[in-house]
C-alpha positions as CSV (number, residue, x, y, z in Angstrom):
1,X,12.1,-3.1,-6.4
2,X,12.2,-0.4,-8.6
3,X,8.7,1.2,-9.2
4,X,10.1,4.0,-11.3
5,X,10.8,3.2,-15.1
6,X,13.4,6.8,-15.5
7,X,15.9,5.0,-12.4
8,X,19.0,4.2,-14.5
9,X,19.3,1.0,-12.7
10,X,16.3,0.0,-14.3
11,X,16.6,-3.1,-16.6
12,X,15.7,-4.3,-20.2
13,X,13.9,-6.9,-19.0
14,X,12.4,-4.5,-16.0
15,X,11.9,-1.8,-19.1
16,X,9.7,-4.6,-20.6
17,X,7.6,-5.4,-18.0
18,X,7.2,-1.5,-17.4
19,X,5.9,-1.0,-21.0
20,X,3.6,-4.0,-20.6
21,X,1.8,-2.1,-18.1
22,X,1.6,1.4,-19.0
23,X,-1.3,1.6,-20.8
24,X,-3.1,-0.3,-17.7
25,X,-1.4,2.6,-15.1
26,X,-2.8,5.1,-17.1
27,X,-6.1,3.8,-16.7
28,X,-5.8,3.6,-13.4
29,X,-4.8,7.1,-12.9
30,X,-7.5,8.6,-14.8
31,X,-9.7,6.8,-12.8
32,X,-10.8,4.5,-15.1
33,X,-10.8,1.1,-12.6
34,X,-12.8,-1.4,-14.6
35,X,-10.5,-0.6,-17.5
36,X,-7.5,-0.9,-15.4
37,X,-8.3,-4.3,-14.6
38,X,-9.6,-5.5,-17.7
39,X,-6.1,-4.3,-19.0
40,X,-3.6,-5.3,-16.2
41,X,-5.5,-8.7,-16.1
42,X,-4.9,-9.6,-19.9
43,X,-1.0,-8.3,-18.9
44,X,-0.9,-10.4,-15.4
45,X,-2.3,-13.7,-17.5
46,X,-0.5,-13.0,-21.1
47,X,3.0,-12.4,-18.9
48,X,2.6,-14.4,-14.9
49,X,6.3,-13.2,-14.1
50,X,5.5,-9.9,-14.3
51,X,5.7,-8.5,-11.0
52,X,4.3,-5.2,-11.9
53,X,1.1,-6.5,-13.4
54,X,-0.1,-7.8,-10.4
55,X,1.2,-5.1,-8.5
56,X,-1.0,-3.1,-10.7
57,X,-4.3,-5.0,-10.6
58,X,-4.1,-5.3,-6.9
59,X,-4.5,-1.7,-7.1
60,X,-7.0,-1.6,-9.2
61,X,-8.7,-4.1,-7.2
62,X,-8.1,-2.0,-3.7
63,X,-9.5,1.1,-5.4
64,X,-12.6,-1.1,-6.4
65,X,-12.6,-2.0,-2.8
66,X,-12.5,-6.0,-3.8
67,X,-9.9,-6.7,-1.0
68,X,-9.7,-10.5,-1.3
69,X,-8.2,-9.9,-5.1
70,X,-6.2,-7.2,-4.4
71,X,-4.5,-9.2,-1.8
72,X,-4.1,-12.1,-3.7
73,X,-2.4,-10.0,-6.2
74,X,-0.2,-8.8,-3.5
75,X,0.8,-11.7,-2.9
76,X,1.4,-12.6,-6.9
77,X,3.9,-9.8,-6.7
78,X,6.2,-10.8,-3.5
79,X,6.2,-14.4,-4.7
80,X,7.8,-12.9,-7.7
81,X,9.5,-9.8,-6.4
82,X,10.0,-10.6,-2.3
83,X,11.2,-7.3,-1.0
84,X,8.7,-5.6,-3.1
85,X,7.6,-2.6,-0.3
86,X,4.3,-1.5,-2.4
87,X,3.2,-4.9,-2.4
88,X,3.8,-5.3,1.3
89,X,2.2,-2.1,2.1
90,X,-0.8,-3.1,-0.6
91,X,-1.3,-6.1,1.1
92,X,-1.2,-5.0,4.4
93,X,-3.7,-2.2,3.7
94,X,-6.1,-5.3,2.2
95,X,-5.5,-7.3,5.0
96,X,-6.4,-4.4,7.5
97,X,-9.7,-3.4,5.1
98,X,-10.5,-7.0,5.6
99,X,-10.2,-7.1,9.5
100,X,-7.0,-9.5,9.4
101,X,-5.6,-6.9,11.8
102,X,-2.3,-9.0,13.3
103,X,-1.1,-10.3,9.5
104,X,-1.7,-6.2,8.7
105,X,0.2,-5.3,11.7
106,X,3.5,-8.2,10.8
107,X,3.3,-6.6,7.1
108,X,3.7,-3.1,8.4
109,X,6.6,-3.7,10.8
110,X,8.0,-5.8,8.1
111,X,8.6,-3.2,5.8
112,X,9.5,-0.4,8.8
113,X,12.3,-3.1,9.6
114,X,13.7,-2.2,6.3
115,X,12.8,1.3,5.7
116,X,12.6,2.9,9.8
117,X,10.4,6.0,8.3
118,X,8.6,4.6,5.8
119,X,5.5,7.1,5.4
120,X,3.0,4.5,3.7
121,X,3.9,1.6,6.6
122,X,4.0,4.5,9.4
123,X,0.3,5.3,8.2
124,X,-0.5,1.6,8.1
125,X,0.4,0.2,12.0
126,X,-0.9,3.5,12.8
127,X,-4.2,2.9,11.5
128,X,-4.6,-0.5,12.3
129,X,-3.4,0.2,16.1
130,X,-6.1,2.7,15.4
131,X,-9.1,0.6,14.3
132,X,-7.6,-1.6,17.4
133,X,-8.4,1.2,20.0
134,X,-4.9,0.8,21.4
135,X,-4.7,4.5,21.1
136,X,-0.8,5.3,22.6
137,X,0.7,3.0,19.7
138,X,-1.8,4.7,16.9
139,X,-0.9,8.2,18.1
140,X,3.0,7.4,18.6
141,X,2.5,5.3,14.5
142,X,0.8,8.8,13.5
143,X,2.4,11.3,14.7
144,X,6.3,9.8,13.1
145,X,3.7,10.1,9.9
146,X,3.2,13.1,9.6
147,X,6.9,14.1,10.3
148,X,7.0,12.8,6.6
149,X,4.9,15.4,4.9
150,X,2.4,14.2,3.4
151,X,0.1,14.5,0.7
152,X,-2.8,17.4,2.2
153,X,-5.8,15.1,2.0
154,X,-4.2,12.3,4.1
155,X,-2.4,14.6,6.7
156,X,-5.9,15.8,7.5
157,X,-7.3,12.4,7.7
158,X,-4.4,11.6,10.1
159,X,-5.1,15.1,12.4
160,X,-8.8,13.9,12.4
161,X,-7.6,10.6,13.9
162,X,-5.4,12.3,16.3
163,X,-8.1,14.6,17.5
164,X,-10.1,11.8,18.4
165,X,-7.1,10.5,20.3
166,X,-6.4,13.6,21.9
167,X,-10.1,13.4,23.1
168,X,-9.8,10.0,24.9
169,X,-6.7,10.8,26.8
170,X,-6.9,11.1,30.6
171,X,-6.6,15.4,31.1
172,X,-4.7,14.7,34.8
173,X,-2.0,12.8,33.2
């Protein structure tokens, strides 16, 4: 699903949905999580078919570390827009944070099936494998993730994970 309201392909209906969530998105961007939740919750309640409202509400809940609510919002987004990659990633990350690793891997793999080098999906799958102690699979996905030229903060986090994995490798192999 198109996330950028500046794309030419954005329909009139999508443009209206996008305009309904702009205030909530702005609040989220400046770190006003509580206000963003309140604003986006109003929009989602008033316009239950607005996938953007549910998606960004999920993001706000995720940032508040209220993962069950975030997951619910991402699942609602997917019920409205089944191919919404951002919601798939959000659901996968929420599942990962809830310890539902198998389900999180399924979400990540589903995205990778649609976009083989999706950075968010590579990170999700790599992080789940890392948490599960599956070193080879974690290393494979995290190294692929680094080839997508991520932002420096997340690249440093991933480099730290890879360093831990390299320390665990058998030096004789």
